[in-house]
Phi, psi and omega in degrees: 000317181295324180296330183286327185300315180295326179291323182290321178294317178296322176295316175303313181295318179297318180295315177302319181293324179295317182291321180292317181292323186288339181281348179277135177257094180245051184270125177246129179283134179280152176298145184290132182278150179282121187271353183290314180228131176298135180298331182267000186300316179292318175301319182290319181296317180292327178288318179298322181291322175298311179304311183302316183293326179295313183296312180298324180293325176291315182293334179294321182280341188253336185250121183280330186279118175295326178297321176297322179291320175302309180302318176295327178293318179296317180294323181299324183294340185265350186282157174278172185301318182297315180296317178297318179296325179292314182293328179293319181293324177289322178294331175296321180294319181292319184294322184285320186255297167090328187239000180279166174297325176297325180289323171296324177289323176294322176295321177295322177293322174297313178300314181296320177296321174298309179298314189277339183268000000 
């Protein structure tokens, strides 16, 4: 019973604080966004291009067939941002170290993602 009283007091204090704070009107209007062009559109396009270049740079050193690299570039253009970001992170891993077993696995995952997506 004694353990419930501090919890009850704490609950009542929190409810009172919510009621007092909610009565104050401190609403600040945000500036209106420009609806003509999304503000992040150019940044997203730049990021996609950077990710694609990273992935293709790794594939250029690892894949000998130029036709396969062209197909990979076409496939990269169809992927969503999350997939490109993941593949770019994997290609960073391959580019930094390059010869370890984890890097071979990262290259395998890049290839698998390209084929399966």
